[in-house]
TIFIKOL-586869 format. One line per 8 residues: number of its first residue (from 1); their letters; for each residue x, y, z of C-alpha. Coordinates in nm, 3 decimals. Example, Ala and Ser with C-alpha at 12.3 -4.5 7.8 and 13.67 -1.06 7.14 Angstrom:
1) AS) 1.230/-0.450/0.780; 1.367/-0.106/0.714
% end
This chain:
1) MGQRLGSC) -5.702/27.598/6.836; -5.451/27.553/6.555; -5.163/27.620/6.792; -5.288/27.359/7.039; -5.332/27.106/6.758; -4.981/27.175/6.633; -4.841/27.132/6.985; -5.019/26.799/7.024
9) VLGMVVLS) -4.892/26.670/6.690; -4.539/26.780/6.778; -4.567/26.610/7.118; -4.680/26.282/6.963; -4.396/26.292/6.710; -4.136/26.366/6.980; -4.263/26.087/7.209; -4.269/25.838/6.923
17) ALGWGAVR) -3.916/25.936/6.819; -3.804/25.903/7.181; -3.948/25.553/7.202; -3.790/25.455/6.870; -3.450/25.584/6.976; -3.466/25.436/7.327; -3.486/25.076/7.210; -3.189/25.127/6.979
25) LALFSWNS) -2.983/25.295/7.248; -3.070/25.009/7.484; -2.950/24.752/7.232; -2.633/24.953/7.164; -2.544/24.976/7.534; -2.629/24.610/7.599; -2.398/24.502/7.318; -2.128/24.732/7.452
33) VVEYQSPY) -2.118/24.513/7.765; -2.174/24.177/7.595; -1.914/24.246/7.325; -1.681/24.450/7.545; -1.326/24.466/7.408; -1.052/24.515/7.664; -0.810/24.798/7.572; -0.535/24.655/7.795
41) LGVELPSP) -0.433/24.350/7.594; -0.265/24.500/7.289; 0.085/24.496/7.436; 0.265/24.174/7.528; 0.390/24.180/7.886; 0.699/23.985/7.998; 0.640/23.704/8.245; 0.785/23.739/8.594
49) PPTPPLTD) 1.043/23.482/8.695; 0.943/23.143/8.832; 0.982/23.094/9.205; 1.072/22.799/9.427; 0.768/22.567/9.441; 0.594/22.518/9.774; 0.418/22.195/9.677; 0.447/21.905/9.435
57) RVVLVVID) 0.105/21.955/9.275; -0.217/22.152/9.311; -0.570/22.015/9.284; -0.806/22.304/9.202; -1.170/22.220/9.277; -1.433/22.462/9.145; -1.788/22.404/9.271; -2.021/22.607/9.053
65) GLRRDTAA) -2.275/22.831/9.226; -2.184/22.756/9.590; -2.341/22.990/9.846; -2.125/23.073/10.147; -2.400/23.004/10.402; -2.484/22.665/10.255; -2.115/22.576/10.235; -2.084/22.655/10.606
73) GAMPALQQ) -2.390/22.454/10.704; -2.402/22.157/10.467; -2.037/22.075/10.389; -1.867/21.909/10.688; -1.582/21.778/10.472; -1.506/22.129/10.348; -1.515/22.264/10.704; -1.280/21.990/10.825
81) MAARGARY) -1.048/22.076/10.540; -1.059/22.444/10.642; -0.968/22.349/10.998; -0.655/22.180/10.862; -0.562/22.471/10.640; -0.671/22.823/10.545; -1.013/22.967/10.476; -1.096/23.294/10.303
89) MVRVGEPS) -1.403/23.487/10.208; -1.329/23.620/9.861; -1.507/23.891/9.665; -1.628/23.813/9.313; -1.637/24.063/9.027; -1.929/24.161/8.806; -2.100/24.033/8.606; -2.097/23.746/8.859
97) LSYPGWTV) -2.154/23.478/8.596; -1.980/23.146/8.533; -1.751/23.211/8.235; -1.635/23.547/8.373; -1.579/23.385/8.714; -1.386/23.089/8.570; -1.169/23.335/8.380; -1.090/23.529/8.697
105) IGSGAWQS) -1.014/23.207/8.887; -0.778/23.086/8.616; -0.610/23.414/8.524; -0.651/23.663/8.808; -0.782/23.916/8.553; -1.107/24.096/8.631; -1.381/24.115/8.371; -1.291/24.466/8.258
113) LSGVTTNW) -0.938/24.349/8.177; -1.008/24.005/8.030; -1.307/24.108/7.820; -1.495/23.794/7.932; -1.822/23.950/8.050; -2.088/23.685/7.976; -2.141/23.313/7.930; -2.172/23.383/7.557
121) FRGPVPVD) -1.800/23.449/7.529; -1.626/23.248/7.259; -1.289/23.137/7.389; -1.008/23.074/7.436; -0.960/23.353/7.687; -0.733/23.634/7.562; -0.545/23.663/7.892; -0.264/23.465/8.052
129) SVFQEARR) -0.361/23.195/8.303; -0.214/22.945/8.547; -0.299/22.671/8.297; -0.100/22.845/8.026; 0.194/22.928/8.254; 0.207/22.571/8.390; 0.204/22.428/8.040; 0.468/22.676/7.923
137) TGLRVVGA) 0.688/22.581/8.218; 0.662/22.214/8.124; 0.418/22.100/8.391; 0.144/21.856/8.299; -0.206/22.011/8.321; -0.514/21.788/8.339; -0.877/21.833/8.436; -1.227/21.690/8.460
145) GTGGWGKL) -1.533/21.907/8.411; -1.773/22.039/8.148; -1.715/22.171/7.799; -1.699/22.535/7.904; -1.356/22.483/8.054; -1.239/22.351/7.719; -1.380/22.656/7.543; -1.197/22.896/7.774
153) FGPWFDRL) -0.874/22.710/7.854; -0.870/22.403/7.629; -0.542/22.476/7.444; -0.347/22.462/7.770; -0.470/22.127/7.900; -0.271/21.814/7.825; -0.583/21.616/7.906; -0.934/21.745/7.979
161) EVPDGPLE) -1.201/21.488/8.059; -1.557/21.599/7.973; -1.810/21.321/8.046; -2.123/21.312/7.834; -2.433/21.441/8.007; -2.692/21.719/7.980; -2.678/22.031/8.194; -3.045/22.117/8.158
169) QPEAVDRL) -3.188/21.850/8.392; -3.083/21.869/8.759; -3.098/21.492/8.819; -2.883/21.430/8.511; -2.632/21.691/8.633; -2.603/21.500/8.960; -2.505/21.190/8.764; -2.268/21.401/8.555
177) DEAILARG) -2.092/21.521/8.870; -2.049/21.161/8.980; -1.889/21.084/8.644; -1.665/21.391/8.678; -1.555/21.269/9.020; -1.464/20.929/8.874; -1.260/21.096/8.599; -1.097/21.323/8.855
185) LDLLKDPQ) -0.998/21.032/9.079; -0.848/20.866/8.774; -0.649/21.180/8.692; -0.505/21.181/9.044; -0.332/20.853/8.958; -0.126/21.028/8.690; 0.213/21.080/8.863; 0.314/21.347/8.610
193) ARLILVYF) 0.007/21.567/8.660; 0.106/21.883/8.848; -0.205/22.101/8.806; -0.538/21.918/8.823; -0.878/22.084/8.778; -1.195/21.916/8.907; -1.522/22.099/8.842; -1.867/22.017/8.985
201) AGPDEYGH) -2.175/22.169/8.816; -2.455/22.038/9.040; -2.507/22.324/9.290; -2.541/22.582/9.013; -2.798/22.381/8.819; -2.999/22.301/9.132; -2.980/22.664/9.239; -3.133/22.773/8.910
209) AFGGASPA) -3.394/22.498/8.910; -3.508/22.514/9.273; -3.365/22.832/9.426; -3.055/22.906/9.629; -3.238/22.869/9.960; -3.428/22.549/9.872; -3.395/22.208/10.039; -3.304/22.061/9.699
217) YREIVRRT) -3.013/22.302/9.666; -2.892/22.222/10.016; -2.912/21.851/9.937; -2.704/21.876/9.619; -2.445/22.077/9.812; -2.437/21.798/10.071; -2.382/21.540/9.797; -2.111/21.757/9.645
225) DERLSRLI) -1.943/21.764/9.986; -1.949/21.384/9.991; -1.775/21.382/9.653; -1.522/21.634/9.784; -1.459/21.404/10.081; -1.380/21.115/9.847; -1.147/21.337/9.649; -0.963/21.454/9.960
233) AALDLSRT) -0.928/21.095/10.080; -0.739/21.013/9.760; -0.481/21.287/9.819; -0.152/21.279/10.001; -0.163/21.626/10.157; 0.201/21.600/10.259; 0.284/21.637/9.889; -0.029/21.791/9.739
241) TIVVTTDH) -0.225/22.112/9.791; -0.601/22.124/9.742; -0.775/22.454/9.665; -1.158/22.463/9.675; -1.362/22.761/9.561; -1.660/22.867/9.349; -1.738/23.116/9.077; -2.040/23.283/9.243
249) GHIDTGGH) -2.328/23.230/9.483; -2.705/23.241/9.427; -2.987/23.459/9.550; -3.276/23.280/9.717; -3.476/23.257/9.394; -3.180/23.109/9.209; -3.032/23.387/8.998; -2.686/23.541/9.000
257) GGWEPIVK) -2.484/23.787/8.797; -2.548/24.094/9.012; -2.414/24.277/9.315; -2.582/24.093/9.606; -2.345/23.990/9.889; -2.477/23.631/9.885; -2.371/23.618/9.519; -2.041/23.808/9.539
265) EVPLVMAG) -1.895/23.681/9.867; -1.784/23.320/9.826; -1.563/23.070/10.010; -1.205/22.977/9.931; -1.048/22.691/10.128; -0.691/22.561/10.091; -0.512/22.277/10.267; -0.208/22.056/10.226
273) KGIRVGVD) 0.155/22.117/10.150; 0.253/22.483/10.140; -0.053/22.605/10.333; -0.048/22.739/10.687; -0.297/22.597/10.935; -0.548/22.824/11.108; -0.553/23.117/10.864; -0.888/23.296/10.834
281) GQGTQADI) -0.889/23.594/10.602; -1.048/23.792/10.322; -0.939/23.838/9.965; -1.065/23.855/9.610; -1.133/23.599/9.342; -0.843/23.753/9.148; -0.605/23.636/9.424; -0.661/23.267/9.348
289) APTVAALL) -0.453/23.242/9.029; -0.145/23.417/9.175; -0.169/23.194/9.483; -0.187/22.875/9.274; 0.107/22.998/9.066; 0.307/23.066/9.382; 0.233/22.718/9.515; 0.354/22.554/9.193
297) GIPIPVHA) 0.650/22.787/9.148; 0.540/22.892/8.800; 0.536/23.254/8.677; 0.233/23.449/8.796; -0.001/23.511/8.498; 0.095/23.846/8.349; -0.263/23.977/8.356; -0.331/23.883/8.718
305) MGRPLMDA) -0.473/24.181/8.906; -0.476/23.995/9.237; -0.197/23.903/9.477; -0.067/23.579/9.624; -0.235/23.519/9.959; 0.094/23.531/10.148; -0.066/23.484/10.489; -0.177/23.137/10.377
313) LEGPPEAL) 0.154/23.029/10.224; 0.409/22.826/10.415; 0.763/22.765/10.298; 1.126/22.870/10.334; 1.168/23.246/10.387; 1.375/23.280/10.071; 1.094/23.117/9.866; 0.831/23.351/10.014
321) DAIARASA) 1.057/23.650/9.947; 1.096/23.540/9.584; 0.719/23.508/9.548; 0.671/23.859/9.688; 0.928/24.005/9.446; 0.775/23.823/9.148; 0.424/23.945/9.239; 0.542/24.304/9.271
329) QQRTLLIH) 0.728/24.286/8.940; 0.429/24.135/8.758; 0.175/24.383/8.895; 0.403/24.683/8.840; 0.424/24.605/8.470; 0.049/24.542/8.448; -0.042/24.861/8.636; 0.186/25.066/8.413
337) RIEQALGR) 0.017/24.911/8.108; -0.328/24.997/8.247; -0.217/25.352/8.328; -0.079/25.389/7.975; -0.408/25.271/7.823; -0.600/25.515/8.044; -0.373/25.806/7.949; -0.209/25.847/8.288
345) PSTSLPAV) 0.165/25.868/8.375; 0.317/25.559/8.533; 0.315/25.550/8.912; 0.634/25.481/9.102; 0.556/25.185/9.329; 0.752/25.074/9.638; 1.038/24.830/9.597; 0.982/24.480/9.734
353) RTAGDLPA) 1.276/24.276/9.861; 1.111/24.052/10.119; 0.763/23.919/10.187; 0.731/24.178/10.462; 0.747/24.456/10.203; 0.452/24.325/10.003; 0.161/24.465/10.214; 0.285/24.822/10.159
361) FDREASRA) 0.320/24.750/9.788; -0.032/24.604/9.778; -0.176/24.923/9.928; 0.008/25.151/9.687; -0.076/24.931/9.388; -0.445/24.940/9.479; -0.432/25.319/9.517; -0.256/25.357/9.182
369) LDRAYADR) -0.528/25.160/9.004; -0.803/25.350/9.185; -0.645/25.682/9.087; -0.603/25.574/8.725; -0.967/25.468/8.692; -1.098/25.770/8.883; -0.889/26.009/8.675; -1.012/25.861/8.347
377) LGRDRLGR) -1.371/25.855/8.469; -1.342/26.218/8.581; -1.202/26.327/8.245; -1.476/26.140/8.061; -1.745/26.296/8.280; -1.600/26.639/8.219; -1.620/26.574/7.846; -1.984/26.468/7.877
385) TPVTLLGL) -2.079/26.765/8.096; -2.168/27.011/7.813; -2.409/26.764/7.653; -2.554/26.681/7.995; -2.607/27.049/8.081; -2.769/27.106/7.744; -2.996/26.808/7.805; -3.088/26.934/8.152
393) ALIALIAM) -3.168/27.278/8.011; -3.386/27.121/7.743; -3.567/26.907/8.001; -3.626/27.216/8.217; -3.761/27.413/7.918; -3.996/27.134/7.815; -4.112/27.097/8.175; -4.198/27.469/8.186
401) LLFRPPHR) -4.396/27.436/7.864; -4.576/27.125/7.987; -4.670/27.252/8.331; -4.913/27.514/8.213; -5.270/27.535/8.335; -5.508/27.365/8.315; -5.302/27.042/8.296; -5.063/27.065/8.591
409) GAILVGTL) -5.272/26.831/8.801; -5.306/26.580/8.516; -4.928/26.573/8.466; -4.856/26.517/8.836; -5.127/26.256/8.882; -5.036/26.076/8.562; -4.664/26.067/8.635; -4.709/25.949/8.994
417) AFLGIVWG) -4.965/25.688/8.889; -4.729/25.557/8.621; -4.435/25.534/8.861; -4.653/25.360/9.117; -4.771/25.102/8.863; -4.439/25.030/8.690; -4.219/25.028/8.999; -4.489/24.867/9.211
425) LYFGRGYR) -4.516/24.577/8.967; -4.137/24.549/8.949; -4.049/24.558/9.318; -4.372/24.382/9.413; -4.246/24.075/9.228; -3.931/24.082/9.439; -3.707/24.214/9.162; -3.401/24.434/9.213
433) WSLSVFNT) -3.197/24.644/8.975; -2.960/24.355/8.927; -2.861/24.093/8.670; -2.949/23.834/8.933; -3.319/23.871/8.851; -3.259/23.633/8.559; -3.280/23.278/8.686; -3.168/23.145/8.349
441) EAQIKAFF) -3.036/23.307/8.033; -3.345/23.181/7.849; -3.554/23.423/8.058; -3.374/23.740/7.951; -3.580/23.828/7.644; -3.913/23.747/7.811; -3.813/23.947/8.119; -3.736/24.260/7.920
449) MARVLDAL) -4.051/24.221/7.710; -4.251/24.200/8.033; -4.103/24.533/8.145; -4.223/24.696/7.822; -4.568/24.545/7.880; -4.567/24.685/8.234; -4.492/25.029/8.091; -4.770/24.992/7.834
457) LGLGVVAL) -5.008/24.896/8.112; -4.902/25.202/8.309; -4.957/25.429/8.007; -5.298/25.273/7.953; -5.404/25.330/8.313; -5.285/25.692/8.299; -5.487/25.746/7.980; -5.801/25.606/8.145
465) LIGIWKGR) -5.759/25.805/8.466; -5.713/26.138/8.292; -5.971/26.054/8.025; -6.238/25.990/8.288; -6.126/26.290/8.492; -6.147/26.532/8.198; -6.401/26.347/7.988; -6.645/26.636/7.962
473) RWGEAFEG) -6.417/26.796/7.703; -6.260/26.552/7.457; -5.986/26.789/7.344; -5.887/26.879/7.699; -5.873/26.511/7.794; -5.659/26.430/7.489; -5.417/26.710/7.564; -5.406/26.624/7.935
481) ILRAYGGI) -5.313/26.263/7.862; -5.049/26.367/7.613; -4.898/26.615/7.859; -4.895/26.348/8.129; -4.709/26.123/7.887; -4.465/26.408/7.839; -4.410/26.433/8.213; -4.345/26.058/8.234
489) ALVFTLQV) -4.099/26.080/7.947; -3.915/26.368/8.116; -3.872/26.171/8.441; -3.715/25.871/8.265; -3.516/26.079/8.018; -3.364/26.263/8.314; -3.252/25.932/8.467; -3.103/25.817/8.137
497) LLFYWAYG) -2.922/26.151/8.102; -2.770/26.123/8.449; -2.643/25.773/8.373; -2.498/25.902/8.048; -2.306/26.168/8.242; -2.183/25.914/8.498; -2.077/25.631/8.266; -2.161/25.708/7.903
505) VSFAWGLP) -2.363/25.480/7.675; -2.073/25.271/7.541; -1.792/25.129/7.747; -1.444/25.131/7.596; -1.207/25.101/7.895; -1.411/24.943/8.174; -1.756/24.834/8.277; -1.999/25.073/8.447
513) DLGWGFKY) -2.165/25.008/8.781; -2.385/24.724/8.661; -2.656/24.786/8.920; -2.713/25.136/8.787; -2.647/25.006/8.438; -2.933/24.761/8.476; -3.165/25.040/8.586; -3.050/25.253/8.292
521) YLDLLTLS) -3.141/24.970/8.058; -3.486/24.934/8.216; -3.539/25.310/8.190; -3.471/25.290/7.817; -3.714/25.001/7.780; -3.975/25.205/7.967; -3.928/25.490/7.721; -3.952/25.245/7.431
529) AFYPELPG) -4.316/25.183/7.532; -4.407/25.511/7.359; -4.327/25.339/7.028; -4.292/24.963/7.081; -4.190/24.767/6.777; -4.447/24.519/6.649; -4.334/24.152/6.645; -4.258/24.036/6.292
537) SPDSVGLP) -4.280/24.386/6.149; -4.010/24.549/5.938; -3.744/24.745/6.123; -3.859/25.085/6.256; -4.231/24.997/6.238; -4.393/25.030/6.580; -4.714/25.108/6.760; -4.771/25.486/6.803
545) VALIGPLL) -4.880/25.468/7.168; -4.830/25.843/7.201; -5.129/25.878/6.965; -5.333/25.571/7.059; -5.321/25.627/7.436; -5.460/25.982/7.437; -5.709/25.896/7.161; -5.854/25.597/7.346
553) GASIGRAG) -5.837/25.758/7.689; -6.016/26.073/7.577; -6.274/25.877/7.379; -6.349/25.640/7.668; -6.373/25.934/7.905; -6.611/26.115/7.672; -6.820/25.804/7.620; -6.839/25.753/7.995
561) CWIAQALA) -6.959/26.108/8.035; -7.232/26.056/7.773; -7.345/25.738/7.946; -7.356/25.915/8.281; -7.558/26.194/8.122; -7.805/25.951/7.967; -7.854/25.768/8.295; -7.903/26.095/8.476
569) RRGSHEAE) -8.170/26.202/8.232; -8.352/25.873/8.270; -8.357/25.931/8.642; -8.472/26.292/8.596; -8.139/26.425/8.725; -7.914/26.680/8.566; -7.569/26.587/8.444; -7.322/26.807/8.267
577) C) -7.092/26.682/7.991
% end
């Protein structure tokens, strides 16, 4: 009896400690992404040489939150523009959020290199950009949009128009976009402006408010296309190049940030001077900045991880050859810097003399980066293997101690019931393991709190099931519930341990797979339900669910048994409790 009591007390203490530690580990890992510091920016890289310009000026139009299917079906002006130029489907990085996407568009640097991972980033961006290179070269840079562009790139604009207007109300955002268009049309009259940004916010706000598949979203995209048509009509495409793209798409319910194809595959359309007609290709969001730089003849941003879209560029062969050489030079230096930061020897990359040599260079450059990341990840995983094996051995030992008669059935039933409740509630609401489940940033805290409540509900149901099942003996019911809780904890601890082996719990040189990272975070929140912190309480004070659940479940089961016994006696039947 004393041994069983000691085991129960130890189990409650361990589960409570696990819940206490899980919430802190979750916060630590979350902050490691939100406050991610790129290790690749400590060394100043030399700029590649400028190249012969292919156009007089570039108008860069960014339409926030534009889905590819809606762009194809509700934007005739954009489609007509594509027919007169080049269209691409480009892949977006993760997190697929606005500030990270704007940074990639402007700099060509992915999130893991720039360090811009959320919309909470406080600019200016720490990486080179086409705005900075244009300004440094002496070109006039102007734009019309919202304040976020000023936060990220403000120091490199000669003039940035930000009309007053709220972003929280969709109808007001529609009026704001009309004001942005008016400012943009005014900027086009500036004969000295060589790089012009025009940004429309409407589709993103309507996507969040009404959903990415809603009639309201389709209508705001149609109105944005009308504004684009008016912008195109004001351009002389024999002298000017227009580049239209977006930062991300939207899932049907309105969110973004995750891995879904409708979020990460977005349109890029270019037309005008310096652009070939009839090109239809694929690329990445990181290719936009090098392409804009090539069009203007300015140095490619030194942190650009993409390539100029040479298939879309039209100009004298010697100009295209110079662009190819500059791109190879810029990326060679950047790749060597990344390899140095990852502790890998520099790769010898193919020489580029003409534009025809660039595809082979692109392939080898991509392989060099893949090898560098894979090598570092492999070394890190090898270093985490001893701790992982020790954790697996400990989980196996605890499982052997838990799965002793007479509680094997209770552990299996309790664990399966918990998984069915927690995952059933999650996937039944249409959620995925993806950052796109957040429709707005204001929902993040409530969403995660709801997942803890789901876990508490699951623990409560497990306690009731086993309490009623084993209610004839209070002590057996209590121990059965506690052992079932132990089985649940082992299942989720195992998943956390496997993620730890794969990616670690802090991220110093790159971001993990954010789909699995999201699940890892939810697993930690599930474990935190064993000791959830009480709102308004001092730090470390929580609810000991590992004690309360078994206590209530066993007591309710025992009370139910007494009631059944009393009713049976009243009816002259026998009942055993």
